[in-house]
ChimeraX commands (.cxc) that place a marker at each C-alpha (Angstrom):
marker #1 position 3.06,-7.31,-0.48 radius 0.5
marker #1 position 1.46,-3.95,-1.23 radius 0.5
marker #1 position -1.15,-2.52,1.11 radius 0.5
marker #1 position -3.85,-0.14,-0.09 radius 0.5
marker #1 position -5.07,1.95,2.83 radius 0.5
marker #1 position -8.33,3.84,3.14 radius 0.5
marker #1 position -9.47,6.13,5.95 radius 0.5
marker #1 position -13.09,7.27,6.16 radius 0.5
marker #1 position -16.03,8.19,8.34 radius 0.5
marker #1 position -19.54,6.84,8.13 radius 0.5
marker #1 position -22.25,9.11,6.79 radius 0.5
marker #1 position -24.69,10.40,9.41 radius 0.5
marker #1 position -27.30,7.81,10.33 radius 0.5
marker #1 position -25.30,4.79,9.13 radius 0.5
marker #1 position -25.18,2.05,11.75 radius 0.5
marker #1 position -21.69,0.70,12.28 radius 0.5
marker #1 position -22.61,-2.99,12.10 radius 0.5
marker #1 position -24.64,-2.45,8.93 radius 0.5
marker #1 position -21.53,-0.91,7.42 radius 0.5
marker #1 position -19.40,-3.88,8.56 radius 0.5
marker #1 position -21.79,-6.31,6.88 radius 0.5
marker #1 position -21.59,-4.32,3.63 radius 0.5
marker #1 position -17.78,-4.22,3.82 radius 0.5
marker #1 position -17.63,-7.97,4.41 radius 0.5
marker #1 position -19.75,-8.55,1.27 radius 0.5
marker #1 position -17.57,-6.23,-0.83 radius 0.5
marker #1 position -14.19,-7.46,0.36 radius 0.5
marker #1 position -15.42,-11.07,0.30 radius 0.5
marker #1 position -16.39,-10.61,-3.34 radius 0.5
marker #1 position -12.96,-9.22,-4.28 radius 0.5
marker #1 position -11.13,-11.88,-2.28 radius 0.5
marker #1 position -13.29,-14.66,-3.73 radius 0.5
marker #1 position -12.39,-13.47,-7.24 radius 0.5
marker #1 position -8.67,-13.55,-6.36 radius 0.5
marker #1 position -8.47,-9.77,-6.79 radius 0.5
marker #1 position -7.07,-9.13,-3.30 radius 0.5
marker #1 position -4.97,-11.25,-0.95 radius 0.5
marker #1 position -6.64,-10.11,2.28 radius 0.5
marker #1 position -8.09,-7.18,4.18 radius 0.5
marker #1 position -8.62,-5.69,7.62 radius 0.5
marker #1 position -11.06,-3.12,8.94 radius 0.5
marker #1 position -10.13,-1.10,12.00 radius 0.5
marker #1 position -11.81,1.61,14.02 radius 0.5
marker #1 position -10.18,4.37,16.02 radius 0.5
marker #1 position -10.06,3.51,19.71 radius 0.5
marker #1 position -10.64,5.94,22.56 radius 0.5
marker #1 position -10.58,8.83,20.11 radius 0.5
marker #1 position -6.82,8.43,19.73 radius 0.5
marker #1 position -5.30,9.29,16.38 radius 0.5
marker #1 position -4.33,12.21,14.18 radius 0.5
marker #1 position -7.19,14.67,13.73 radius 0.5
marker #1 position -6.80,14.61,9.93 radius 0.5
marker #1 position -7.48,10.86,9.73 radius 0.5
marker #1 position -10.99,9.46,9.88 radius 0.5
marker #1 position -12.57,7.08,12.37 radius 0.5
marker #1 position -12.25,3.92,10.22 radius 0.5
marker #1 position -9.15,2.46,8.56 radius 0.5
marker #1 position -9.26,-0.21,5.85 radius 0.5
marker #1 position -6.17,-2.16,4.79 radius 0.5
marker #1 position -6.35,-4.18,1.57 radius 0.5
marker #1 position -3.42,-6.51,0.86 radius 0.5
marker #1 position -2.45,-7.26,-2.73 radius 0.5
marker #1 position 0.38,-9.35,-4.09 radius 0.5
marker #1 position 1.79,-6.55,-6.23 radius 0.5
marker #1 position 0.54,-3.77,-8.45 radius 0.5
marker #1 position -0.68,-6.19,-11.13 radius 0.5
marker #1 position -3.24,-7.66,-8.72 radius 0.5
marker #1 position -4.26,-4.18,-7.57 radius 0.5
marker #1 position -4.71,-3.12,-11.19 radius 0.5
marker #1 position -6.97,-6.12,-11.81 radius 0.5
marker #1 position -9.05,-5.19,-8.76 radius 0.5
marker #1 position -9.31,-1.57,-9.91 radius 0.5
marker #1 position -10.29,-2.72,-13.40 radius 0.5
marker #1 position -13.05,-4.89,-12.03 radius 0.5
marker #1 position -14.46,-2.17,-9.76 radius 0.5
marker #1 position -14.06,0.59,-12.37 radius 0.5
marker #1 position -16.17,-1.41,-14.82 radius 0.5
marker #1 position -19.19,-0.39,-12.71 radius 0.5
marker #1 position -20.80,-3.63,-13.90 radius 0.5
marker #1 position -22.63,-6.24,-11.87 radius 0.5
marker #1 position -22.00,-8.11,-9.70 radius 0.5
marker #1 position -19.20,-5.93,-8.28 radius 0.5
marker #1 position -21.15,-2.67,-8.68 radius 0.5
marker #1 position -23.79,-3.76,-6.17 radius 0.5
marker #1 position -21.28,-4.59,-3.42 radius 0.5
marker #1 position -19.09,-1.56,-4.20 radius 0.5
marker #1 position -22.06,0.80,-4.04 radius 0.5
marker #1 position -23.16,-0.96,-0.86 radius 0.5
marker #1 position -20.02,0.36,0.84 radius 0.5
marker #1 position -19.31,3.53,-1.10 radius 0.5
marker #1 position -22.78,4.94,-0.41 radius 0.5
marker #1 position -22.21,4.67,3.37 radius 0.5
marker #1 position -18.92,6.56,3.76 radius 0.5
marker #1 position -17.57,10.11,3.51 radius 0.5
marker #1 position -14.24,11.91,4.01 radius 0.5
marker #1 position -12.39,9.14,2.18 radius 0.5
marker #1 position -8.60,9.26,1.81 radius 0.5
marker #1 position -6.35,6.61,0.25 radius 0.5
marker #1 position -2.67,5.68,0.29 radius 0.5
marker #1 position -0.56,2.86,-1.11 radius 0.5
marker #1 position 2.34,1.36,0.85 radius 0.5
marker #1 position 4.60,-1.64,0.37 radius 0.5
marker #1 position 6.58,-3.98,2.54 radius 0.5
marker #1 position 10.10,-2.64,3.00 radius 0.5
marker #1 position 12.75,-3.42,2.10 radius 0.5
marker #1 position 11.55,-4.72,-1.23 radius 0.5
marker #1 position 12.41,-8.40,-1.84 radius 0.5
marker #1 position 14.51,-7.39,-4.87 radius 0.5
marker #1 position 16.50,-4.78,-2.94 radius 0.5
marker #1 position 20.28,-5.13,-3.09 radius 0.5
marker #1 position 22.75,-3.30,-0.89 radius 0.5
marker #1 position 26.13,-1.83,-1.70 radius 0.5
marker #1 position 25.56,-0.68,-5.27 radius 0.5
marker #1 position 23.44,2.40,-4.56 radius 0.5
marker #1 position 24.64,5.67,-6.09 radius 0.5
marker #1 position 22.62,8.01,-3.88 radius 0.5
marker link #1:1,2 radius 0.2
marker link #1:2,3 radius 0.2
marker link #1:3,4 radius 0.2
marker link #1:4,5 radius 0.2
marker link #1:5,6 radius 0.2
marker link #1:6,7 radius 0.2
marker link #1:7,8 radius 0.2
marker link #1:8,9 radius 0.2
marker link #1:9,10 radius 0.2
marker link #1:10,11 radius 0.2
marker link #1:11,12 radius 0.2
marker link #1:12,13 radius 0.2
marker link #1:13,14 radius 0.2
marker link #1:14,15 radius 0.2
marker link #1:15,16 radius 0.2
marker link #1:16,17 radius 0.2
marker link #1:17,18 radius 0.2
marker link #1:18,19 radius 0.2
marker link #1:19,20 radius 0.2
marker link #1:20,21 radius 0.2
marker link #1:21,22 radius 0.2
marker link #1:22,23 radius 0.2
marker link #1:23,24 radius 0.2
marker link #1:24,25 radius 0.2
marker link #1:25,26 radius 0.2
marker link #1:26,27 radius 0.2
marker link #1:27,28 radius 0.2
marker link #1:28,29 radius 0.2
marker link #1:29,30 radius 0.2
marker link #1:30,31 radius 0.2
marker link #1:31,32 radius 0.2
marker link #1:32,33 radius 0.2
marker link #1:33,34 radius 0.2
marker link #1:34,35 radius 0.2
marker link #1:35,36 radius 0.2
marker link #1:36,37 radius 0.2
marker link #1:37,38 radius 0.2
marker link #1:38,39 radius 0.2
marker link #1:39,40 radius 0.2
marker link #1:40,41 radius 0.2
marker link #1:41,42 radius 0.2
marker link #1:42,43 radius 0.2
marker link #1:43,44 radius 0.2
marker link #1:44,45 radius 0.2
marker link #1:45,46 radius 0.2
marker link #1:46,47 radius 0.2
marker link #1:47,48 radius 0.2
marker link #1:48,49 radius 0.2
marker link #1:49,50 radius 0.2
marker link #1:50,51 radius 0.2
marker link #1:51,52 radius 0.2
marker link #1:52,53 radius 0.2
marker link #1:53,54 radius 0.2
marker link #1:54,55 radius 0.2
marker link #1:55,56 radius 0.2
marker link #1:56,57 radius 0.2
marker link #1:57,58 radius 0.2
marker link #1:58,59 radius 0.2
marker link #1:59,60 radius 0.2
marker link #1:60,61 radius 0.2
marker link #1:61,62 radius 0.2
marker link #1:62,63 radius 0.2
marker link #1:63,64 radius 0.2
marker link #1:64,65 radius 0.2
marker link #1:65,66 radius 0.2
marker link #1:66,67 radius 0.2
marker link #1:67,68 radius 0.2
marker link #1:68,69 radius 0.2
marker link #1:69,70 radius 0.2
marker link #1:70,71 radius 0.2
marker link #1:71,72 radius 0.2
marker link #1:72,73 radius 0.2
marker link #1:73,74 radius 0.2
marker link #1:74,75 radius 0.2
marker link #1:75,76 radius 0.2
marker link #1:76,77 radius 0.2
marker link #1:77,78 radius 0.2
marker link #1:78,79 radius 0.2
marker link #1:79,80 radius 0.2
marker link #1:80,81 radius 0.2
marker link #1:81,82 radius 0.2
marker link #1:82,83 radius 0.2
marker link #1:83,84 radius 0.2
marker link #1:84,85 radius 0.2
marker link #1:85,86 radius 0.2
marker link #1:86,87 radius 0.2
marker link #1:87,88 radius 0.2
marker link #1:88,89 radius 0.2
marker link #1:89,90 radius 0.2
marker link #1:90,91 radius 0.2
marker link #1:91,92 radius 0.2
marker link #1:92,93 radius 0.2
marker link #1:93,94 radius 0.2
marker link #1:94,95 radius 0.2
marker link #1:95,96 radius 0.2
marker link #1:96,97 radius 0.2
marker link #1:97,98 radius 0.2
marker link #1:98,99 radius 0.2
marker link #1:99,100 radius 0.2
marker link #1:100,101 radius 0.2
marker link #1:101,102 radius 0.2
marker link #1:102,103 radius 0.2
marker link #1:103,104 radius 0.2
marker link #1:104,105 radius 0.2
marker link #1:105,106 radius 0.2
marker link #1:106,107 radius 0.2
marker link #1:107,108 radius 0.2
marker link #1:108,109 radius 0.2
marker link #1:109,110 radius 0.2
marker link #1:110,111 radius 0.2
marker link #1:111,112 radius 0.2
marker link #1:112,113 radius 0.2
marker link #1:113,114 radius 0.2
marker link #1:114,115 radius 0.2
marker link #1:115,116 radius 0.2
view
């Protein structure tokens, strides 16, 4: 499983529950199309966390880079119906940062033959 992470803040004036509703529409669309395996939205608690990370954290699970590439292709098309739900989230956030992680060790990992 690969996990695409996003950290971001809401733009001034955006109500948190309005944002959650928009995120549910967007992620629900991607999940309904089989473009992601699952997702989670988290919010910093008690102000705890590194100062260089934003208040919200999104985790999107994909079953490998091929599925992630399909999701990116769909969103990058900027065509309806995904453009409406993507814009519905993208227009509400700022200070966005992304990262891609994977489960470790990889399922194909072997031990004992490494040369480094």
